[in-house]
KOLKE-861544 format. One record per residue (C-alpha): residue number from 1; x, y, z. Coordinates in Angstrom, 3 decimals, always signed. Layout:
NUM|X|Y|Z
...
REM end
This chain:
1|-16.183|-5.981|-1.529
2|-19.112|-4.207|-3.264
3|-20.881|-5.584|-6.325
4|-18.853|-5.419|-9.494
5|-19.368|-2.473|-11.829
6|-19.549|-2.847|-15.604
7|-16.650|-1.569|-17.707
8|-17.111|+1.233|-20.206
9|-15.814|+0.891|-23.760
10|-13.010|+3.292|-22.853
11|-11.994|+1.146|-19.880
12|-12.058|-2.000|-21.978
13|-9.614|-0.343|-24.367
14|-7.307|+1.006|-21.626
15|-7.040|-2.283|-19.719
16|-7.065|-4.564|-22.767
17|-3.516|-5.857|-22.279
18|-3.790|-6.687|-18.578
19|-7.142|-8.392|-19.050
20|-5.324|-11.004|-21.146
21|-3.271|-12.099|-18.107
22|-4.320|-15.704|-17.325
23|-7.098|-15.755|-14.732
24|-7.792|-12.015|-15.048
25|-10.265|-11.328|-17.848
26|-12.996|-8.730|-17.750
27|-14.288|-10.110|-14.457
28|-10.972|-9.383|-12.749
29|-10.959|-5.853|-14.155
30|-14.477|-5.271|-12.839
31|-13.286|-6.398|-9.409
32|-10.488|-3.798|-9.538
33|-12.949|-1.095|-10.558
34|-15.238|-1.972|-7.634
35|-12.456|-2.080|-5.030
36|-11.236|+0.559|-2.590
37|-7.732|+0.727|-1.102
38|-6.349|+2.792|+1.776
39|-2.654|+3.732|+1.565
40|-0.907|+5.042|+4.673
41|+1.762|+7.543|+3.572
42|+2.022|+8.336|-0.108
43|+5.735|+9.090|-0.385
44|+8.534|+7.197|-2.050
45|+6.942|+3.854|-1.288
46|+3.213|+4.474|-0.956
47|+3.192|+7.001|-3.783
48|+4.292|+4.400|-6.290
49|+1.795|+1.895|-4.870
50|-0.921|+4.487|-5.534
51|+0.414|+5.191|-9.028
52|+0.426|+1.501|-9.993
53|-3.046|+0.873|-8.545
54|-4.506|+3.903|-10.304
55|-2.915|+2.747|-13.549
56|-4.332|-0.761|-13.045
57|-7.871|+0.604|-12.668
58|-8.626|+0.351|-8.940
59|-11.854|+2.279|-8.474
60|-11.115|+4.194|-5.265
61|-7.954|+5.188|-3.428
62|-7.993|+6.698|+0.055
63|-4.632|+8.343|+0.731
64|-3.392|+9.479|+4.139
65|-0.320|+11.730|+4.260
66|+0.237|+15.039|+6.008
67|+2.814|+17.795|+5.753
68|+4.513|+19.882|+3.092
69|+6.962|+18.707|+0.437
70|+10.657|+18.972|+1.310
71|+13.556|+19.155|-1.116
72|+14.911|+15.915|+0.365
73|+11.701|+14.100|-0.691
74|+12.369|+14.497|-4.396
75|+14.842|+11.623|-4.769
76|+12.001|+9.108|-4.315
77|+8.520|+10.709|-4.228
78|+7.542|+10.384|-7.873
79|+4.121|+12.005|-7.491
80|+5.823|+15.287|-6.566
81|+7.502|+18.000|-8.648
82|+10.284|+20.479|-7.866
83|+7.980|+23.501|-8.087
84|+5.851|+22.066|-5.254
85|+8.529|+22.319|-2.530
86|+7.058|+23.920|+0.600
87|+3.475|+23.159|-0.422
88|+1.150|+20.432|+0.921
89|+2.129|+17.055|-0.499
90|-1.476|+16.000|-0.981
91|-2.156|+18.708|-3.570
92|+0.417|+17.281|-5.951
93|-0.533|+13.670|-5.163
94|-4.174|+14.236|-6.113
95|-3.283|+16.199|-9.235
96|-0.819|+13.633|-10.569
97|-3.111|+10.652|-9.965
98|-6.096|+12.395|-11.531
99|-3.980|+13.214|-14.566
100|-3.101|+9.536|-14.937
101|-6.577|+8.121|-14.307
102|-9.506|+10.559|-14.020
103|-11.851|+7.566|-13.645
104|-10.295|+6.618|-10.291
105|-11.890|+8.254|-7.248
106|-9.004|+9.606|-5.181
107|-9.707|+10.794|-1.638
108|-6.878|+12.695|+0.002
109|-6.591|+12.966|+3.787
110|-3.866|+15.403|+4.824
111|-3.118|+13.527|+8.041
112|-0.782|+10.717|+8.974
113|-2.349|+7.597|+10.469
114|-2.600|+7.570|+14.260
115|-4.498|+5.694|+16.933
116|-7.123|+8.457|+16.793
117|-7.974|+8.236|+13.081
118|-6.932|+4.695|+12.066
119|-10.358|+3.080|+12.528
120|-12.211|+5.751|+10.564
121|-9.695|+5.587|+7.699
122|-9.757|+1.795|+7.486
123|-13.570|+1.880|+7.366
124|-13.392|+3.504|+3.903
125|-11.436|+0.695|+2.208
126|-11.529|-3.008|+1.373
127|-7.743|-3.430|+1.620
128|-5.094|-1.493|+3.535
129|-1.517|-0.729|+2.435
130|+1.027|+0.224|+5.085
131|+3.904|+2.292|+3.705
132|+4.574|+4.573|+6.680
133|+8.116|+5.314|+7.882
134|+7.226|+5.319|+11.595
135|+6.231|+2.271|+13.625
136|+3.688|+4.321|+15.596
137|+1.676|+4.622|+12.385
138|+2.329|+1.052|+11.273
139|+1.161|-0.514|+14.520
140|-1.908|+1.739|+14.747
141|-2.929|+0.797|+11.204
142|-2.241|-2.882|+11.842
143|-4.509|-2.913|+14.896
144|-7.285|-1.064|+13.060
145|-7.107|-3.391|+10.063
146|-7.421|-6.457|+12.285
147|-10.306|-4.936|+14.233
148|-12.083|-4.387|+10.917
149|-11.143|-7.800|+9.543
150|-9.427|-6.321|+6.484
151|-6.183|-7.539|+4.867
152|-3.104|-5.335|+5.085
153|-0.218|-5.276|+2.624
154|+2.928|-4.305|+4.516
155|+5.770|-2.650|+2.543
156|+9.044|-1.504|+4.086
157|+12.600|-0.640|+3.137
158|+15.887|+0.577|+4.614
159|+19.153|+1.353|+2.792
160|+19.337|-1.335|+0.042
161|+16.937|-3.800|+1.644
162|+13.172|-4.107|+1.301
163|+10.391|-6.371|+2.540
164|+6.796|-7.038|+1.552
165|+4.214|-9.219|+3.276
166|+0.447|-9.592|+3.611
167|-1.473|-9.934|+6.861
168|-4.926|-11.517|+6.629
169|-7.132|-11.421|+9.751
170|-8.205|-14.904|+10.786
171|-5.592|-16.554|+8.569
172|-2.191|-15.121|+9.471
173|-0.443|-13.323|+12.273
174|-0.085|-9.549|+12.220
175|+2.626|-6.909|+12.376
176|+2.513|-6.899|+16.177
177|+3.420|-10.601|+16.212
178|+6.984|-9.851|+15.183
179|+7.210|-6.130|+15.998
180|+5.423|-6.037|+19.380
181|+6.654|-2.550|+20.269
182|+8.195|+0.505|+18.656
183|+11.988|+0.054|+18.180
184|+13.745|+2.561|+20.436
185|+16.363|+3.572|+17.863
186|+14.030|+4.045|+14.881
187|+13.763|+7.534|+13.346
188|+11.815|+9.051|+10.462
189|+14.945|+9.818|+8.416
190|+17.048|+6.897|+7.217
191|+19.181|+6.000|+4.165
192|+17.005|+5.539|+1.083
193|+17.227|+5.230|-2.701
194|+14.034|+5.797|-4.650
195|+14.707|+2.678|-6.698
196|+14.674|+0.522|-3.543
197|+11.396|+1.936|-2.227
198|+10.012|+1.662|-5.766
199|+10.895|-2.033|-5.929
200|+8.984|-2.750|-2.724
201|+6.115|-0.546|-3.923
202|+5.609|-2.390|-7.210
203|+5.582|-5.759|-5.449
204|+3.181|-4.383|-2.833
205|+0.860|-3.066|-5.556
206|+0.877|-6.484|-7.191
207|-0.093|-8.074|-3.886
208|-3.089|-5.731|-3.701
209|-4.087|-6.625|-7.264
210|-3.826|-10.344|-6.446
211|-5.956|-9.967|-3.319
212|-8.670|-8.130|-5.259
213|-8.773|-10.306|-8.368
214|-7.790|-13.693|-6.954
215|-5.055|-14.294|-9.517
216|-1.712|-15.767|-8.468
217|-0.628|-16.704|-4.958
218|-0.633|-14.126|-2.171
219|+2.259|-13.481|+0.216
220|-0.208|-13.899|+3.097
221|+1.718|-15.301|+6.041
222|+5.090|-15.038|+4.302
223|+7.700|-12.278|+4.275
224|+9.537|-11.541|+1.031
225|+12.965|-10.080|+1.849
226|+15.088|-8.405|-0.806
227|+18.731|-7.355|-0.576
228|+19.246|-5.208|-3.649
229|+22.970|-4.835|-2.967
230|+23.435|-8.525|-3.826
231|+20.097|-9.190|-5.555
232|+19.300|-11.962|-3.105
233|+15.613|-12.654|-2.495
234|+14.172|-15.025|+0.085
235|+10.727|-15.865|+1.394
236|+10.103|-17.027|+4.968
237|+6.970|-17.898|+6.917
238|+6.030|-15.457|+9.654
239|+4.942|-16.608|+13.113
240|+1.456|-16.157|+14.478
241|+1.768|-15.581|+18.205
242|-1.042|-16.963|+20.335
243|-0.306|-14.279|+22.945
244|-0.350|-11.361|+20.467
245|-2.526|-8.551|+21.903
246|-3.827|-7.700|+18.419
247|-4.516|-11.011|+16.677
248|-3.982|-13.628|+19.425
249|-6.713|-15.694|+20.971
REM end
């Protein structure tokens, strides 16, 4: 990560409460200000990751999400508004984040991640967040992150279940270790409550904050699974496959 940048008096006042978290301090806040994060898809899941990171004082967000807002997006995409239906999602995303934190540099890319653009997008960030609904995007981002040697926070949800994990090149396996190919039955549209995607998003944002500042213990190498229908949470170690084409030997 780049050299830490000093905090202004305004920033010291805004982040006063979180700087009192044990292990954080002003040094941790400077690390957040100096960091850059790429988020793949900024919808119901990635949008809230972006919102929490902007609120926490991350210095730069690179956001990749294409297409126009649909009415069916509004039950979970909290960076959008009803009057924006039919318009490019990125316009509203940039406006809402700049309204929250004008000190955060927000770069909007109106494209979804693909094998063609993944490497160039990852090059602009220290940490990658995967919040895409399609495995084509997830696997392309995973491969690019490992090629660049950058950690990836993986957030996912379906119906009332959600998962969060962290992949760290050289230390853990990767997404391709346990999802080696695109599931044949997977589609873009699936059952979703905004509160479920929001739960995964807030935990994912906290994992990013921990990676940047060094506070707490990362989920690197472990998968946190949440069943919100029963409120059962469990954490399991993920395998690292020696024969994985992405991170194997």
